[in-house]
C-alpha positions as a printed NumPy array, in Angstrom:
array([[-18.462,   7.958, 108.252],
       [-17.948,  11.487, 109.617],
       [-17.972,  12.208, 113.355],
       [-21.103,  14.33 , 112.902],
       [-22.944,  11.517, 111.139],
       [-21.784,   8.958, 113.693],
       [-22.996,  11.194, 116.517],
       [-26.324,  11.671, 114.762],
       [-26.718,   7.924, 114.293],
       [-26.26 ,   7.433, 118.057],
       [-29.224,   9.709, 118.863],
       [-32.228,   7.804, 120.217],
       [-34.968,   7.727, 117.605],
       [-36.688,   4.449, 116.668],
       [-36.634,   2.924, 120.164],
       [-38.576,   0.124, 121.849],
       [-40.136,   2.545, 124.316],
       [-41.25 ,   4.85 , 121.479],
       [-42.941,   1.909, 119.76 ],
       [-44.629,   0.82 , 123.011],
       [-45.895,   4.309, 123.856],
       [-47.086,   4.804, 120.282],
       [-48.875,   1.453, 120.373],
       [-50.707,   2.267, 123.617],
       [-51.828,   5.668, 122.311],
       [-52.98 ,   3.908, 119.154],
       [-55.472,   1.746, 121.045],
       [-57.276,   4.799, 122.401],
       [-57.107,   6.991, 119.318],
       [-58.205,   4.315, 116.858],
       [-61.236,   3.33 , 118.937],
       [-62.241,   6.968, 119.448],
       [-61.873,   7.795, 115.759],
       [-63.848,   4.728, 114.683],
       [-66.741,   5.611, 116.965],
       [-66.929,   9.28 , 116.014],
       [-66.53 ,   8.523, 112.305],
       [-69.442,   6.087, 112.36 ],
       [-71.619,   8.236, 114.608],
       [-71.266,  11.673, 113.041],
       [-69.025,  11.201, 109.994],
       [-66.062,  13.08 , 111.49 ],
       [-62.6  ,  11.947, 112.541],
       [-59.765,  13.9  , 114.129],
       [-56.083,  14.008, 113.22 ],
       [-54.125,  12.169, 115.879],
       [-50.573,  13.359, 115.246],
       [-50.755,  16.551, 117.313],
       [-52.404,  15.112, 120.442],
       [-50.032,  12.141, 120.156],
       [-47.093,  14.562, 120.063],
       [-48.393,  16.279, 123.21 ],
       [-48.88 ,  13.002, 125.11 ],
       [-45.501,  11.687, 123.942],
       [-43.809,  14.895, 125.03 ],
       [-45.392,  14.65 , 128.476],
       [-44.216,  11.019, 128.935],
       [-40.768,  11.034, 127.341],
       [-39.61 ,  14.294, 128.911],
       [-39.45 ,  12.325, 132.194],
       [-36.502,  10.391, 130.703],
       [-33.172,  12.232, 130.731],
       [-32.047,  10.733, 127.424],
       [-35.186,  11.482, 125.403],
       [-34.894,  13.287, 122.056],
       [-37.184,  15.304, 119.837],
       [-36.851,  12.724, 117.046],
       [-37.856,   9.937, 119.447],
       [-40.966,  11.955, 120.309],
       [-41.552,  12.232, 116.59 ],
       [-41.557,   8.432, 116.223],
       [-44.303,   8.123, 118.861],
       [-46.572,  10.638, 117.137],
       [-45.845,   9.005, 113.783],
       [-46.981,   5.567, 114.979],
       [-50.074,   6.921, 116.707],
       [-51.073,   9.178, 113.831],
       [-50.672,   6.408, 111.232],
       [-52.928,   4.062, 113.174],
       [-55.423,   6.773, 114.111],
       [-55.871,   7.979, 110.564],
       [-56.188,   4.408, 109.279],
       [-59.503,   4.249, 111.143],
       [-60.963,   6.316, 108.278],
       [-61.316,   2.947, 106.507],
       [-64.674,   2.915, 108.315],
       [-65.871,   5.279, 105.589],
       [-66.003,   2.268, 103.228],
       [-65.984,  -1.129, 104.958],
       [-69.379,  -0.819, 106.737],
       [-70.912,  -0.529, 103.269],
       [-70.388,  -4.292, 102.891],
       [-72.705,  -4.802, 105.861],
       [-75.173,  -2.173, 104.676],
       [-75.702,  -3.804, 101.277],
       [-76.246,  -7.122, 103.016],
       [-73.124,  -8.928, 101.783],
       [-71.451,  -9.229, 105.197],
       [-73.324,  -9.97 , 108.423],
       [-70.435,  -8.705, 110.528],
       [-66.754,  -7.809, 110.289],
       [-64.622, -10.976, 109.935],
       [-61.333, -10.294, 111.676],
       [-58.851, -11.641, 109.139],
       [-60.5  , -10.181, 106.036],
       [-61.04 ,  -6.769, 107.657],
       [-57.536,  -6.693, 109.128],
       [-55.972,  -7.79 , 105.818],
       [-57.778,  -5.098, 103.801],
       [-56.697,  -2.466, 106.301],
       [-53.13 ,  -3.738, 106.623],
       [-52.392,  -4.117, 102.899],
       [-53.996,  -0.818, 101.956],
       [-52.158,   0.958, 104.76 ],
       [-48.744,  -0.504, 103.874],
       [-49.263,   0.485, 100.237],
       [-50.132,   3.973, 101.471],
       [-46.718,   4.078, 103.15 ],
       [-44.791,   2.754, 100.135],
       [-46.514,   5.176,  97.771],
       [-45.76 ,   8.043, 100.155],
       [-42.008,   7.426, 100.141],
       [-41.195,   8.794,  96.649],
       [-43.851,  11.47 ,  97.198],
       [-41.83 ,  12.815, 100.143],
       [-39.275,  14.359,  97.812],
       [-41.94 ,  15.706,  95.459],
       [-44.502,  17.086,  97.912],
       [-42.572,  17.702, 101.145],
       [-38.946,  18.633, 100.563],
       [-39.543,  19.893,  97.032],
       [-42.712,  21.956,  97.478],
       [-44.019,  24.971,  99.392],
       [-47.288,  23.37 , 100.534],
       [-48.17 ,  24.658, 104.043],
       [-48.862,  21.284, 105.757],
       [-50.617,  23.003, 108.688],
       [-50.843,  19.998, 110.987],
       [-47.318,  18.83 , 110.154],
       [-45.965,  22.265, 111.048],
       [-48.087,  22.382, 114.205],
       [-46.874,  18.954, 115.359],
       [-43.259,  20.023, 114.75 ],
       [-43.764,  23.134, 116.86 ],
       [-45.168,  21.02 , 119.686],
       [-42.165,  18.696, 119.534],
       [-39.704,  21.579, 119.416],
       [-41.05 ,  23.359, 122.471],
       [-41.075,  20.056, 124.306],
       [-37.391,  19.48 , 123.556],
       [-35.691,  20.337, 126.83 ],
       [-32.311,  20.478, 125.085],
       [-33.088,  23.771, 123.331],
       [-33.142,  27.358, 124.603],
       [-34.873,  27.215, 128.005],
       [-36.444,  30.682, 127.76 ],
       [-37.716,  30.211, 124.201],
       [-39.029,  26.736, 125.01 ],
       [-40.805,  27.987, 128.096],
       [-42.413,  30.893, 126.279],
       [-43.366,  28.766, 123.285],
       [-44.869,  26.086, 125.515],
       [-46.779,  28.76 , 127.424],
       [-48.323,  30.032, 124.178],
       [-49.332,  26.529, 123.09 ],
       [-50.833,  25.852, 126.525],
       [-52.759,  29.139, 126.366],
       [-54.21 ,  28.241, 122.975],
       [-54.905,  24.681, 124.095],
       [-56.768,  25.732, 127.242],
       [-58.788,  28.298, 125.287],
       [-59.761,  25.775, 122.607],
       [-60.455,  22.888, 124.987],
       [-62.364,  25.215, 127.288],
       [-64.648,  26.338, 124.5  ],
       [-65.059,  22.711, 123.434],
       [-66.133,  21.816, 126.986],
       [-68.656,  24.667, 127.058],
       [-70.005,  23.404, 123.737],
       [-70.355,  19.844, 125.055],
       [-72.14 ,  21.196, 128.132],
       [-74.465,  23.079, 125.729],
       [-73.631,  26.324, 127.512],
       [-72.489,  27.828, 124.2  ],
       [-73.314,  26.895, 120.621],
       [-70.84 ,  24.734, 118.729],
       [-72.05 ,  25.942, 115.359],
       [-74.49 ,  28.361, 113.827],
       [-76.514,  27.992, 110.656],
       [-79.255,  30.127, 109.173],
       [-81.274,  28.805, 106.214],
       [-83.125,  31.411, 104.196],
       [-85.031,  31.831, 100.965],
       [-83.364,  33.218,  97.844],
       [-86.095,  33.886,  95.29 ],
       [-87.827,  30.58 ,  94.608],
       [-84.908,  28.645,  96.117],
       [-83.013,  28.656,  99.387],
       [-79.537,  28.472, 100.85 ],
       [-77.756,  28.587, 104.17 ],
       [-75.041,  30.57 , 105.932],
       [-73.293,  29.115, 108.932],
       [-70.063,  28.267, 110.596],
       [-68.606,  25.905, 113.163],
       [-67.473,  27.828, 116.226],
       [-64.284,  25.811, 116.295],
       [-61.069,  27.448, 117.418],
       [-59.189,  24.525, 115.843],
       [-60.491,  25.531, 112.408],
       [-59.31 ,  29.101, 113.046],
       [-55.878,  27.653, 113.828],
       [-55.905,  25.571, 110.647],
       [-56.869,  28.645, 108.635],
       [-53.992,  30.626, 110.165],
       [-51.54 ,  27.914, 109.142],
       [-52.791,  27.336, 105.565],
       [-52.748,  31.034, 104.705],
       [-54.891,  33.385, 102.604],
       [-54.305,  31.759,  99.186],
       [-55.975,  28.507, 100.237],
       [-58.574,  30.427, 102.251],
       [-59.616,  32.5  ,  99.233],
       [-59.802,  29.444,  96.979],
       [-62.036,  27.663,  99.497],
       [-64.177,  30.782,  99.765],
       [-64.727,  30.7  ,  95.997],
       [-65.809,  27.072,  96.405],
       [-68.366,  27.611,  99.16 ],
       [-69.728,  30.781,  97.523],
       [-70.271,  28.742,  94.347],
       [-71.98 ,  25.954,  96.301],
       [-74.096,  28.023,  98.649],
       [-74.52 ,  31.192,  96.605],
       [-75.333,  29.666,  93.202],
       [-75.928,  25.911,  93.235],
       [-78.109,  25.588,  96.333],
       [-80.554,  28.394,  95.4  ],
       [-81.003,  26.784,  91.967],
       [-81.248,  23.138,  93.044],
       [-83.66 ,  23.749,  95.934],
       [-86.338,  25.363,  93.739],
       [-88.049,  22.104,  92.752],
       [-87.825,  20.711,  96.293],
       [-89.421,  23.814,  97.791],
       [-92.141,  23.815,  95.144],
       [-93.254,  20.279,  96.048],
       [-92.103,  19.804,  99.649],
       [-93.538,  21.015, 102.93 ],
       [-90.623,  20.043, 105.178],
       [-88.405,  22.182, 107.352],
       [-86.395,  24.698, 105.3  ],
       [-83.121,  23.763, 107.   ],
       [-83.682,  20.042, 106.378],
       [-84.433,  20.671, 102.698],
       [-81.306,  22.793, 102.228],
       [-79.119,  20.263, 104.096],
       [-80.605,  17.375, 102.134],
       [-80.041,  19.024,  98.752],
       [-76.477,  19.902,  99.71 ],
       [-75.701,  16.369, 100.874],
       [-77.291,  14.58 ,  97.918],
       [-76.891,  16.981,  95.002],
       [-74.365,  19.76 ,  95.652],
       [-71.802,  17.337,  97.084],
       [-72.078,  15.222,  93.941],
       [-71.323,  18.358,  91.904],
       [-68.441,  19.105,  94.254],
       [-67.129,  15.569,  93.729],
       [-67.169,  16.155,  89.953],
       [-65.236,  19.409,  90.387],
       [-62.757,  17.655,  92.678],
       [-62.306,  14.868,  90.137],
       [-61.241,  17.329,  87.434],
       [-59.112,  19.322,  89.892],
       [-57.486,  16.108,  91.117],
       [-56.57 ,  15.002,  87.597],
       [-55.217,  18.461,  86.764],
       [-53.258,  18.622,  90.023],
       [-51.758,  15.218,  89.267],
       [-50.681,  16.409,  85.823],
       [-49.059,  19.455,  87.419],
       [-47.145,  17.446,  90.027],
       [-46.308,  14.402,  87.903],
       [-42.947,  15.969,  87.035],
       [-41.88 ,  16.389,  90.682],
       [-43.203,  12.88 ,  91.456],
       [-41.118,  11.304,  88.699],
       [-38.155,  13.397,  89.809],
       [-38.684,  12.145,  93.37 ],
       [-38.705,   8.53 ,  92.168],
       [-35.529,   9.186,  90.162],
       [-33.841,  10.758,  93.188],
       [-34.942,   7.806,  95.355],
       [-33.332,   5.402,  92.896],
       [-30.156,   7.48 ,  92.792],
       [-30.08 ,   7.65 ,  96.593],
       [-30.477,   3.874,  96.842],
       [-27.598,   3.304,  94.439],
       [-25.342,   5.649,  96.421],
       [-26.108,   3.844,  99.668],
       [-25.496,   0.45 ,  98.038],
       [-22.151,   1.77 ,  96.808],
       [-21.196,   2.656, 100.37 ],
       [-21.608,   6.437, 100.033],
       [-22.766,   8.12 , 103.245],
       [-25.841,  10.295, 102.673],
       [-27.129,  12.975, 105.053],
       [-29.422,  11.462, 107.687],
       [-32.38 ,  13.53 , 106.505],
       [-32.121,  12.101, 102.964],
       [-32.152,   8.406, 103.855],
       [-35.439,   6.831, 102.762],
       [-36.204,   3.122, 102.705],
       [-34.33 ,   2.052,  99.531],
       [-36.541,   2.299,  96.453],
       [-35.838,  -1.313,  95.487],
       [-37.397,  -2.414,  98.79 ],
       [-40.322,  -0.053,  98.231],
       [-41.004,  -1.475,  94.779],
       [-40.645,  -5.06 ,  96.029],
       [-43.058,  -4.531,  98.934],
       [-45.563,  -2.88 ,  96.589],
       [-45.474,  -5.693,  94.046],
       [-45.452,  -8.483,  96.662],
       [-48.551,  -6.903,  98.231],
       [-50.471,  -7.74 ,  95.059],
       [-50.291, -11.454,  95.96 ],
       [-52.354, -11.25 ,  99.189],
       [-54.686,  -8.791,  97.439],
       [-55.282, -11.399,  94.737],
       [-55.912, -14.069,  97.389],
       [-58.369, -11.825,  99.247],
       [-60.268, -11.079,  96.042],
       [-60.342, -14.781,  95.112],
       [-61.726, -15.697,  98.52 ],
       [-64.323, -12.984,  98.1  ],
       [-65.434, -14.237,  94.666],
       [-65.036, -17.997,  94.802],
       [-68.545, -18.872,  96.072],
       [-70.376, -15.849,  94.639],
       [-72.788, -15.828,  91.662],
       [-70.223, -13.781,  89.697],
       [-67.369, -16.274,  90.261],
       [-67.181, -17.005,  86.504],
       [-65.632, -13.514,  86.139],
       [-63.009, -14.226,  88.818],
       [-59.885, -14.055,  86.619],
       [-60.873, -10.876,  84.804],
       [-62.076,  -9.12 ,  87.961],
       [-58.965,  -9.972,  89.99 ],
       [-56.657,  -8.787,  87.209],
       [-58.679,  -5.591,  86.862],
       [-58.612,  -4.921,  90.612],
       [-54.864,  -5.504,  90.943],
       [-54.098,  -3.105,  88.086],
       [-56.632,  -0.68 ,  89.56 ],
       [-54.966,  -0.766,  92.983],
       [-51.486,  -0.333,  91.487],
       [-52.321,   2.62 ,  89.223],
       [-55.218,   4.362,  90.948],
       [-53.473,   3.83 ,  94.279],
       [-50.537,   5.983,  93.204],
       [-52.869,   8.665,  91.84 ],
       [-54.945,   8.662,  95.026],
       [-51.822,   8.809,  97.217],
       [-50.583,  11.824,  95.26 ],
       [-53.892,  13.67 ,  95.424],
       [-54.54 ,  12.932,  99.089],
       [-51.009,  13.961, 100.003],
       [-51.444,  17.193,  98.072],
       [-54.803,  17.924,  99.743],
       [-53.347,  17.267, 103.183],
       [-50.523,  19.647, 102.319],
       [-53.063,  22.314, 101.389],
       [-55.455,  22.132, 104.323],
       [-54.373,  19.381, 106.708],
       [-55.398,  15.775, 107.232],
       [-58.338,  16.575, 109.549],
       [-60.117,  18.738, 107.005],
       [-59.06 ,  16.955, 103.816],
       [-62.248,  15.748, 102.034],
       [-61.117,  12.144, 101.796],
       [-64.703,  10.951, 101.373],
       [-64.765,  12.98 ,  98.149],
       [-61.788,  10.972,  96.949],
       [-63.739,   7.874,  97.97 ],
       [-66.563,   8.94 ,  95.642],
       [-64.158,   9.303,  92.731],
       [-62.584,   5.904,  93.446],
       [-65.897,   4.061,  93.823],
       [-67.252,   5.603,  90.608],
       [-64.124,   4.617,  88.659],
       [-64.088,   1.093,  90.11 ],
       [-67.802,   0.529,  89.492],
       [-67.594,   1.681,  85.872],
       [-64.656,  -0.613,  85.12 ],
       [-66.327,  -3.565,  86.832],
       [-69.551,  -2.825,  84.955],
       [-67.592,  -2.84 ,  81.683],
       [-66.008,  -6.211,  82.528],
       [-69.183,  -7.951,  83.695],
       [-71.649,  -6.56 ,  81.136],
       [-75.261,  -7.58 ,  81.824],
       [-74.486,  -9.102,  85.229],
       [-75.657,  -5.82 ,  86.804],
       [-79.254,  -6.767,  85.927],
       [-79.119, -10.082,  87.82 ],
       [-76.468,  -9.685,  90.534],
       [-76.262,  -5.976,  91.493],
       [-75.648,  -6.696,  95.19 ],
       [-72.627,  -8.902,  94.521],
       [-71.155,  -6.4  ,  92.066],
       [-71.747,  -3.564,  94.522],
       [-70.04 ,  -5.539,  97.297],
       [-67.052,  -6.4  ,  95.094],
       [-66.731,  -2.726,  94.126],
       [-66.73 ,  -1.672,  97.784],
       [-64.189,  -4.41 ,  98.609],
       [-61.81 ,  -3.153,  95.912],
       [-62.455,   0.468,  96.896],
       [-61.644,  -0.338, 100.534],
       [-58.1  ,  -1.387,  99.604],
       [-57.524,   1.825,  97.638],
       [-59.146,   3.811, 100.433],
       [-56.578,   2.369, 102.848],
       [-53.909,   3.884, 100.595],
       [-55.804,   7.178, 100.624],
       [-56.157,   7.386, 104.401],
       [-52.476,   6.72 , 105.076],
       [-51.072,   8.985, 102.354],
       [-53.474,  11.679, 103.568],
       [-51.665,  11.65 , 106.906],
       [-48.185,  10.278, 106.197],
       [-46.91 ,  13.281, 104.313],
       [-47.944,  15.453, 107.276],
       [-45.824,  13.191, 109.471],
       [-42.901,  13.327, 107.047],
       [-43.174,  17.129, 107.017],
       [-42.957,  17.092, 110.805],
       [-39.919,  14.826, 110.512],
       [-38.275,  17.176, 108.044],
       [-38.74 ,  20.13 , 110.411],
       [-37.284,  18.327, 113.451],
       [-34.434,  16.608, 111.594],
       [-35.761,  13.029, 111.69 ],
       [-34.365,  10.117, 109.704],
       [-36.908,   9.41 , 106.93 ],
       [-36.413,   5.632, 106.764],
       [-36.881,   5.242, 110.519],
       [-40.043,   7.304, 110.35 ],
       [-41.277,   5.23 , 107.395],
       [-40.715,   2.044, 109.4  ],
       [-42.667,   3.654, 112.249],
       [-45.499,   4.366, 109.818],
       [-45.663,   0.676, 108.905],
       [-45.657,  -0.264, 112.597],
       [-48.542,   2.148, 113.141],
       [-50.463,   0.542, 110.283],
       [-49.96 ,  -2.909, 111.856],
       [-51.258,  -1.669, 115.226],
       [-54.275,  -0.015, 113.619],
       [-55.113,  -3.061, 111.501],
       [-55.268,  -5.253, 114.608],
       [-57.495,  -2.838, 116.524],
       [-60.021,  -1.796, 113.854],
       [-61.854,  -5.14 , 113.216],
       [-62.835,  -5.846, 116.856],
       [-63.785,  -2.19 , 117.355],
       [-66.091,  -2.33 , 114.335],
       [-67.621,  -5.612, 115.51 ],
       [-68.114,  -4.209, 119.015],
       [-69.798,  -1.059, 117.713],
       [-72.037,  -3.073, 115.421],
       [-73.066,  -5.364, 118.268],
       [-73.721,  -2.411, 120.57 ],
       [-75.431,   0.071, 118.263],
       [-75.95 ,  -1.493, 114.827],
       [-76.037,   0.161, 111.395],
       [-78.835,   1.246, 109.118],
       [-78.832,  -0.621, 105.806],
       [-79.304,   1.15 , 102.481],
       [-82.996,   0.234, 102.781],
       [-83.234,   1.905, 106.19 ],
       [-83.497,  -1.378, 108.149],
       [-81.467,  -1.924, 111.317],
       [-78.514,  -4.299, 110.977],
       [-77.139,  -5.295, 114.348],
       [-78.392,  -6.18 , 117.82 ],
       [-81.741,  -7.955, 117.965],
       [-84.433,  -5.636, 119.238],
       [-82.118,  -2.648, 118.847],
       [-83.299,   0.927, 118.433],
       [-82.922,   2.221, 114.84 ],
       [-82.725,   5.788, 116.175],
       [-79.58 ,   4.861, 118.129],
       [-77.933,   3.085, 115.183],
       [-74.631,   4.386, 113.82 ],
       [-75.349,   6.398, 110.685],
       [-71.963,   5.882, 108.989],
       [-72.796,   8.656, 106.491],
       [-69.771,   8.223, 104.212],
       [-70.16 ,   4.446, 103.984],
       [-73.861,   4.906, 103.251],
       [-73.066,   7.42 , 100.506],
       [-70.445,   5.214,  98.826],
       [-72.698,   2.151,  99.021],
       [-75.584,   4.154,  97.555],
       [-73.449,   5.479,  94.67 ],
       [-72.121,   2.014,  93.86 ],
       [-75.642,   0.551,  93.97 ],
       [-76.86 ,   3.426,  91.801],
       [-74.272,   2.728,  89.1  ],
       [-75.202,  -0.951,  88.868],
       [-78.906,  -0.16 ,  89.255],
       [-78.923,   2.703,  86.729],
       [-79.894,   5.49 ,  89.165],
       [-76.554,   7.354,  89.338],
       [-76.944,  11.14 ,  88.897],
       [-74.395,  11.574,  86.124],
       [-75.789,  14.983,  85.224],
       [-74.726,  16.446,  88.574],
       [-71.291,  14.856,  88.412],
       [-70.909,  16.276,  84.89 ],
       [-71.896,  19.788,  86.009],
       [-69.206,  19.594,  88.671],
       [-66.646,  18.429,  86.119],
       [-67.523,  21.411,  83.895],
       [-67.093,  23.79 ,  86.845],
       [-63.762,  22.128,  87.573],
       [-62.582,  22.766,  84.009],
       [-63.622,  26.431,  84.32 ],
       [-61.677,  26.834,  87.584],
       [-58.592,  25.263,  85.99 ],
       [-58.796,  27.727,  83.07 ],
       [-59.183,  30.681,  85.458],
       [-56.213,  29.513,  87.519],
       [-54.021,  29.206,  84.436],
       [-55.   ,  32.692,  83.225],
       [-54.298,  34.19 ,  86.656],
       [-50.953,  32.426,  86.837],
       [-49.852,  33.752,  83.469],
       [-51.103,  37.324,  83.883],
       [-50.719,  37.998,  87.625],
       [-48.812,  36.734,  90.664],
       [-51.956,  35.129,  92.051],
       [-53.392,  31.606,  91.739],
       [-56.75 ,  29.986,  92.421],
       [-55.936,  26.419,  93.498],
       [-58.527,  24.223,  91.706],
       [-58.398,  21.464,  94.293],
       [-58.984,  23.925,  97.14 ],
       [-61.975,  25.342,  95.245],
       [-63.335,  21.816,  94.782],
       [-62.889,  21.148,  98.502],
       [-64.741,  24.373,  99.251],
       [-67.665,  23.117,  97.148],
       [-67.665,  19.635,  98.684],
       [-67.148,  20.41 , 102.372],
       [-69.902,  21.879, 104.523],
       [-69.809,  25.668, 104.875],
       [-69.491,  25.252, 108.648],
       [-65.938,  24.047, 108.026],
       [-64.864,  26.126, 105.05 ],
       [-66.117,  29.481, 106.315],
       [-64.207,  29.198, 109.569],
       [-61.009,  28.061, 107.829],
       [-61.289,  31.099, 105.549],
       [-61.825,  33.431, 108.517],
       [-58.808,  31.875, 110.231],
       [-56.737,  32.398, 107.084],
       [-57.516,  36.12 , 107.059],
       [-56.855,  36.417, 110.803],
       [-53.478,  34.755, 110.277],
       [-52.75 ,  37.037, 107.318],
       [-53.506,  40.14 , 109.395],
       [-51.335,  38.859, 112.256],
       [-48.407,  38.071, 109.939],
       [-48.557,  41.569, 108.467],
       [-48.362,  42.947, 112.001],
       [-45.494,  40.566, 112.839],
       [-43.526,  41.741, 109.795],
       [-43.358,  45.248, 111.297],
       [-41.921,  44.143, 114.642],
       [-38.314,  44.275, 115.841],
       [-38.002,  40.497, 115.627],
       [-40.452,  39.563, 112.836],
       [-39.462,  35.893, 112.665],
       [-40.064,  35.331, 116.359],
       [-43.344,  37.245, 116.254],
       [-44.551,  35.178, 113.317],
       [-43.529,  31.928, 115.029],
       [-45.503,  32.897, 118.133],
       [-48.578,  33.237, 115.925],
       [-47.934,  29.737, 114.584],
       [-47.601,  28.435, 118.15 ],
       [-50.945,  29.987, 119.108],
       [-52.605,  28.4  , 116.077],
       [-50.982,  25.118, 117.075],
       [-52.378,  25.417, 120.588],
       [-55.883,  26.02 , 119.246],
       [-55.638,  22.766, 117.267],
       [-54.061,  20.844, 120.17 ],
       [-56.725,  21.813, 122.701],
       [-59.605,  20.916, 120.431],
       [-58.006,  17.579, 119.513],
       [-57.318,  16.556, 123.123],
       [-60.796,  17.488, 124.267],
       [-62.212,  15.605, 121.272],
       [-60.467,  12.444, 122.475],
       [-61.71 ,  12.9  , 126.048],
       [-65.256,  13.549, 124.861],
       [-65.136,  10.541, 122.538],
       [-64.051,   8.337, 125.45 ],
       [-66.921,   9.606, 127.603],
       [-69.406,   9.09 , 124.775],
       [-68.115,   5.605, 124.045],
       [-68.201,   4.574, 127.718],
       [-71.701,   5.93 , 128.298],
       [-73.273,   5.247, 124.885],
       [-74.758,   8.739, 125.101],
       [-73.696,  11.302, 122.474],
       [-74.82 ,  14.128, 124.823],
       [-73.197,  12.738, 127.963],
       [-71.889,  16.169, 129.028],
       [-74.933,  18.121, 127.828],
       [-76.275,  19.212, 131.236],
       [-77.647,  22.594, 130.109],
       [-81.337,  22.278, 129.126],
       [-82.389,  22.647, 125.492],
       [-84.437,  25.712, 126.424],
       [-81.118,  27.578, 126.724],
       [-80.296,  26.992, 123.027],
       [-81.244,  30.518, 121.921],
       [-79.099,  32.218, 124.534],
       [-76.224,  29.789, 123.911],
       [-75.932,  31.054, 120.344],
       [-75.547,  34.687, 121.414],
       [-73.173,  33.798, 124.232],
       [-71.235,  31.507, 121.883],
       [-70.623,  34.211, 119.284],
       [-69.486,  36.706, 121.918],
       [-67.273,  34.194, 123.743],
       [-65.774,  32.843, 120.517],
       [-64.854,  36.305, 119.211],
       [-63.551,  37.381, 122.623],
       [-61.287,  34.325, 122.976],
       [-59.77 ,  34.959, 119.537],
       [-59.244,  38.679, 120.204],
       [-57.765,  38.189, 123.679],
       [-55.525,  35.314, 122.563],
       [-53.972,  37.15 , 119.636],
       [-53.615,  40.325, 121.686],
       [-51.808,  38.388, 124.437],
       [-49.446,  36.814, 121.9  ],
       [-48.697,  40.26 , 120.472],
       [-47.696,  41.403, 123.948],
       [-45.481,  38.326, 124.39 ],
       [-43.861,  39.013, 121.027],
       [-42.652,  42.414, 122.232],
       [-40.994,  41.012, 125.343],
       [-37.21 ,  40.596, 125.292]])
């Protein structure tokens, strides 16, 4: 062992205190994410705020290191993102199969799916992190936070970098506070008629989305713009015609309803094709990554010392953990089926589900990791992946069980959601893990230690999620697929948690077994996806430009309030980088822009956690909303002016800082 390697091995990284701090942060983040996800269908990425909190705590210890900070954010982010399992599991309550959330079954689904998400991510690290040029906006942002918090670096550069992040954080959190107070608008949307149809233009006044756009760059921004122009400029005006001809409701409600029910299904079809094509494009690097993992394992077994940054958990262990995990999955599925009316299909269904988890799990991990690399874990349309998974699972189960759908649709729907939940656990973790591994790559972390931390984070999250779900159900309740309240006796249906993604997946699964699935819309989306793939290939062969099919699909599936602001942020970042390239120190100037974008994400994330805690403690979604509703008109005007002014002043200030010696 060389002296350099020995010294590196002695650096504090996977420590007891890092695990304890990460575990404590996990408790807060997981609960906050679960509540917000069920209430409004949104979750926040936890890696960046975890990095900030970790930096604030560990910098008080003289022997802290940047890689130890990285372990804390890895644990907290793994557990926080695992809470996205709430996009599926409540469906079992909504269809009437579960009356609550049994601890052991819920924890086991979450734990096994999460661990498989980690094991599938390990060979993907070489393919999608070290061997690709994906931007990984949140991974880069978290690394920048950790670097400026490392007191062992250049004091002046650290101070200036931290100052820029703090500036962006205060600006973003401040605007978030004004939004919660209802002093300024948090989003704007304007529905309008287009011929016999209608559409909508709008955007979320989120400085975090501007920061994400800056980090992902113009190529992804343009692709997403093509997606939302297709959705809102073509599909919505066409699909709303019949609704407007027969309906007398509010124009905005009609447009939102058609987007949520019809356009999103088309977007899911486009994403399905784009996902398959993306997988075919990256299958080579994935196989190469697996081959390199095997070669690395053999070298380590032979006693050869590898660089710290190339040491993954040995592939033989990864494969063993993956295969052994199929045993508890089989037991869970058997317990689920043994007393059900479809128990005579137990053997065939369990075998199908295990093969499904093994194969589709790897595909889903690859696609989710790729999407997170494109646009970040917070904005990755993981519910769209959930649609693809639930459709595939339902069709295979329908094929196996034949006519059972006519007599036992509820049981088949529940079994489909149960199987989907395991795969969705893989999706949620891989959606975030590769961001964490990108952060680790940028700060010089040891991959295998970070991968162990990811598993620890999954264990923490799996313990926390079941009681949180049960508590929320007992406090607020859910609305079943029939619109009836499931939860506290005498509860208020208007206060029930909507769980929009779980409702959507349960409805799709029920529709497949009940014969009401809108295959025509899914097929239209698939055809659009094929067209985008063809255009991308032509552009790639004839020009230096590309049109990423998966980013286009995401632009069609996500609400315009998200995609428009990411696109605007991408062009702002592009303009800033062009300015930075003309400066005396272009690399430093460009990095300062990245730090500002990081700060915008950090501030919004931290305020989101604080607001979620206040909402959860009070049970009031508008706890901070002290400004009367009569101010709503003025808040929109003030919001636009304030939002634009904050962006302009912030980037101008960073430009001034970039010129300082």
